[in-house]
Steps between C-alpha positions, in 0.01 A plus 500: 500500500782743584655448153168600339480820707861586422438441128186718506688782671785471251270508196306793639824690552598437133157614384503815712852587384388477133184695571686782673748513208205520259324774693822699538563485126143528364296641791481845345376345175228306686385815686500691168286228340255514792475881473462481123228232529308719746510784248444303181290195592210613286722499190770235549493123488602339832647205310789729401571565867496126572763449231719761668460329839604166349806651334609668822451211737632223276841668506512408870378141471132567567196386307196727519210280607246781536478874473198727518414860431560590863862400437490199725754261349544136599837343422653155512880484516689228314611345832136441587376444856364856542239718332592870505231771508603850394276801529620801296386830648555848365851538644562183704450125515385239741581135466451174684555129467272199527613140510400306188321177584451229242193289533468165331162456339341156511 
């Protein structure tokens, strides 16, 4: 059991390190996109924003599982184990982690 907890902590540390690198490099871009969406949502296609999210996060080993027009983005890192929730606000971010649980269907 201790090995599993140690592994989970290690993978979460890797994921958070990549997320912080991503937000440091592209955080301003994400905030800009949020501001732009708020101003232009009647005219622009949100699918274009999703493409930008994917391009940004894949550079840091994340797959975008979900994103919505409130700029809530759900990510899965290539190391697995954790789901990462990012909320882009006008000039800041919040993020958190949830343990991924795999259920076998019968």
